[in-house]
C-alpha positions in Angstrom: 25.3 2.8 -31.8 23.5 4.5 -29.8 23.0 2.5 -26.6 27.0 1.9 -27.0 27.4 5.5 -26.7 24.8 5.9 -24.0 26.5 2.5 -21.6 30.2 4.9 -22.5 28.8 8.2 -21.5 27.8 7.2 -17.8 31.1 5.4 -17.3 32.6 8.7 -17.7 30.6 10.0 -14.5 30.8 9.6 -11.0 29.8 6.0 -9.2 26.9 8.9 -7.7 26.4 10.3 -10.9 25.6 7.3 -12.4 23.8 5.4 -10.0 21.8 8.7 -10.6 20.9 9.0 -14.3 20.0 5.3 -13.7 17.8 5.4 -11.4 16.0 8.5 -13.1 14.8 6.1 -15.7 14.5 2.7 -13.5 13.1 3.8 -10.4 13.0 0.7 -8.7 15.4 -0.5 -9.1 17.1 -2.1 -5.5 20.6 -1.7 -4.6 21.7 -5.1 -6.1 20.0 -5.3 -9.1 21.1 -1.1 -9.9 24.4 -2.6 -9.1 24.3 -5.1 -11.7 23.2 -2.3 -14.2 26.6 0.0 -13.5 28.9 -3.1 -13.9 29.9 -3.1 -10.0 30.2 -6.0 -7.2 27.8 -6.1 -4.6 29.4 -7.8 -1.7 32.2 -5.2 -2.3 29.7 -1.4 -3.5 26.1 -2.8 -1.9 26.6 -0.4 1.3 27.7 2.2 -0.8 25.2 2.2 -3.9 22.3 1.7 -1.3 22.5 5.0 0.6 23.5 6.7 -3.3 19.6 5.1 -3.5 18.4 6.7 -0.8 19.6 10.6 -1.4 17.8 9.7 -5.1 14.4 8.9 -2.8 15.3 11.7 -1.0 16.3 14.6 -3.9 13.5 12.6 -5.9 10.3 13.3 -4.0 11.5 16.7 -2.7 10.8 17.7 -6.5 8.2 16.0 -7.1 6.2 16.7 -4.0 5.4 19.3 -1.4 7.5 18.6 1.6 5.2 20.2 3.9 1.4 22.3 4.5 1.2 24.3 7.7 -0.9 27.6 8.5 0.2 30.5 10.4 -1.0 33.7 10.9 -4.4 32.3 11.8 -6.5 35.3 12.9 -10.7 35.7 13.4 -12.3 38.4 15.3 -15.5 38.8 17.7 -17.5 42.0 19.2 -17.5 43.2 22.6 -20.4 42.9 24.9 -22.2 46.5 25.4 -21.3 45.5 28.8 -17.3 46.0 28.1 -15.9 48.6 29.0 -12.5 49.8 27.3 -11.5 52.9 30.3 -11.9 49.8 32.9 -9.7 47.9 31.2 -7.1 49.7 30.9 -7.0 51.7 35.0 -8.4 47.8 36.7 -5.1 47.2 38.5 -2.4 44.8 37.9 -4.2 45.2 33.9 -3.0 43.1 31.0 -4.1 45.7 28.8 -2.8 48.3 27.2 -3.5 51.6 25.5 -1.2 51.1 22.3 -0.8 54.8 20.4 -1.9 54.3 17.3 -4.2 57.0 16.0 -7.1 53.7 16.0 -6.6 54.0 19.8 -6.7 50.1 20.6 -6.5 47.9 23.2 -4.0 45.0 23.2 -3.8 42.3 25.5 -0.7 39.9 24.4 -0.1 36.5 25.3 3.5 34.0 24.9 1.7 31.2 24.1 -1.8 31.9 22.4 -1.6 35.3 20.5 -2.6 38.7 21.2 -6.3 40.8 20.9 -6.9 43.8 18.9 -10.0 45.6 20.9 -11.3 48.9 18.7 -13.3 51.8 19.6 -16.2 50.5 17.1 -16.5 47.1 19.7 -14.7 44.4 17.1 -12.3 43.0 18.9 -9.5 41.5 16.6 -8.1 37.8 18.0 -4.7 36.3 17.0 -3.3 33.0 16.9 -0.3 31.3 17.2 -0.6 28.1 15.7 -1.3 25.4 16.2 -5.0 27.3 15.5 -7.6 25.5 17.5 -11.2 27.0 18.7 -10.2 25.9 22.2 -7.1 28.4 22.2 -9.2 31.1 21.0 -12.1 29.9 23.7 -8.6 29.5 26.1 -6.9 33.4 24.7 -10.2 35.6 25.1 -11.4 34.1 28.4 -7.6 35.0 29.4 -8.2 38.8 28.5 -12.1 38.3 29.4 -13.4 36.2 32.1 -10.1 35.5 33.9 -9.7 39.6 34.2 -13.1 39.8 36.4 -14.7 41.7 32.6 -17.2 39.5 32.2 -17.9 37.5 35.3 -20.5 35.1 34.5 -19.5 32.2 33.1 -22.5 31.4 31.5 -22.6 35.0 29.7 -19.6 34.7 29.0 -19.7 31.1 27.4 -22.6 32.1 25.1 -20.3 35.6 23.8 -17.1 33.3 23.4 -19.1 31.0 20.4 -19.6 34.2 18.7 -16.3 34.7 17.3 -15.7 34.1 13.8 -12.7 32.5 11.4 -10.6 35.5 9.4 -7.9 34.0 7.8 -4.9 32.3 7.7 -1.5 31.4 5.6 -1.7 28.5 4.5 2.6 27.7 3.0 4.5 24.7 1.5 7.6 24.1 1.4 9.3 23.0 -1.8 12.5 23.4 -0.4 13.9 25.1 -3.4 14.6 28.9 -3.2 11.4 30.9 -5.4 11.3 33.7 -7.7 9.0 36.7 -6.1 5.8 37.3 -7.5 2.7 38.2 -5.6 -1.2 37.2 -7.2 -3.7 39.3 -6.2 -6.0 38.6 -9.2 -8.4 36.9 -6.5 -8.2 39.4 -3.5 -10.9 41.3 -3.8 -13.2 38.4 -5.1 -12.5 35.3 -2.5 -10.0 36.9 -0.6 -7.3 35.1 -1.7 -3.4 36.5 -2.0 -0.9 33.8 -4.1 3.3 34.6 -2.7 5.7 32.8 -4.0 9.3 33.8 -2.8 8.8 35.7 0.0 11.2 37.3 2.2 9.6 34.9 5.2 8.9 31.8 2.6 11.9 32.4 0.1 11.3 28.5 -1.0 7.3 28.6 -0.1 4.8 28.7 -2.5 2.0 31.0 0.4 -1.7 31.2 -0.3 -3.7 33.8 2.3 -6.7 33.7 2.4 -9.2 35.1 4.3 -13.1 36.5 4.5 -14.0 38.8 2.2 -14.3 42.7 4.0 -17.7 43.0 2.0 -19.6 39.9 3.1 -18.4 40.7 6.1 -19.7 44.4 6.1 -23.1 42.6 4.7 -23.3 40.4 7.0 -23.6 42.2 10.0 -25.4 45.2 8.7 -28.3 41.8 7.9 -27.9 41.0 11.5 -28.8 44.0 12.6 -31.5 44.3 10.6 -32.6 41.0 11.9 -33.3 42.1 15.1 -34.8 45.3 14.2 -36.8 42.9 12.0 -37.4 41.3 14.7 -38.2 43.2 16.8 -40.9 45.3 14.8 -42.6 41.9 15.0 -43.0 41.7 18.4 -44.3 45.3 18.5 -47.0 44.6 15.7 -47.4 41.6 17.8 -48.7 43.1 21.0 -50.3 46.1 18.5 -52.4 42.8 17.1 -53.3 41.7 20.5 -54.7 45.0 21.5 -57.2 46.1 18.9 -58.2 42.1 19.3 -58.6 42.6 22.8 -61.0 45.9 21.8 -63.1 44.3 19.1 -64.4 40.8 21.0 -67.3 42.3 22.7 -67.2 42.4 26.2 -70.0 40.1 28.9 -72.0 42.6 30.8 -71.9 44.1 34.1 -73.7 42.8 37.1 -77.3 44.7 36.9 -77.1 46.4 41.0 -79.7 45.4 42.3 -79.4 49.1 44.8 -81.0 50.8 41.4 -84.3 49.1 41.4 -87.3 51.1 42.2 
C-alpha cells in the first residue's frame, strides 16, 4: 500500500520534480533508466530528462561539497635595513612612497597589480599581496618599492634582505553557494591565530577562516633573534680575551744575547 501511495504522490509532481525525487533515491540512474522508472517514452522525453539529470547533479554537488577554495588578503612582514632612510624615501624626486596622516607616521607604497607596503617607524614593513599570492610576487613588490627606487642599490644586498620576508597570515574562503547566517568564532584567536566566520557581509555565502602567525610568537622570535646576536657578539669577545690570556701565559723565546755588553 505504501509503495502505491508513494507512486501516486510522485505522479502529482511536475516532471522535473519527479526526476529530482527519484534521483535523490537512486543517484546513478541513466536518462533511459530514469524514463523507464517515470513511465515516459524515451524517444519523446529523453532529452528533457537528460537536462533534468544534469541540473540535479549540479545542485547535488553544491549541497554535498564546497564549490571552491581560495586565498585572499595574504600578508607578511620584513624589517627594514639600518641603511634605509625613511625621509629620503619620501623626499626623492618622483617618489612613490607617500607619508600618510596616520598617527603612527606610516609610509605607504602601492602597486595596482601586486599589492602594497606599509613602512612603520619601528622598521617593520608590512607586505600585502594581491592574489595569486606567491613568493615571487612578494619579491617583485619589494623590488619595486626599494630596489627600483634606488633605496637599495646593491642587488646582492637586496637579494639577501628580501629572502628574510616572513609570512604573517591569510584568509581561506570556502564558497558554499548558499547564503549563511552570520557567526564569528574567535576561540582560537590568541592561541593559534585563527578566526572562523560565516555569512560575513563581504562573503555572505562563504565559510571564511582567518589565520595568522600569532603576535606573541612573532615577538618571541624577534627577542630570541636579538638575544642570539648578542650572545654571538659576546662569544667573539670571550674568544678574543681567551686568545689574549693564552698569549700572556705562553713562555716567550729569550732575546738574542747582546755581545756589545760583554766585557
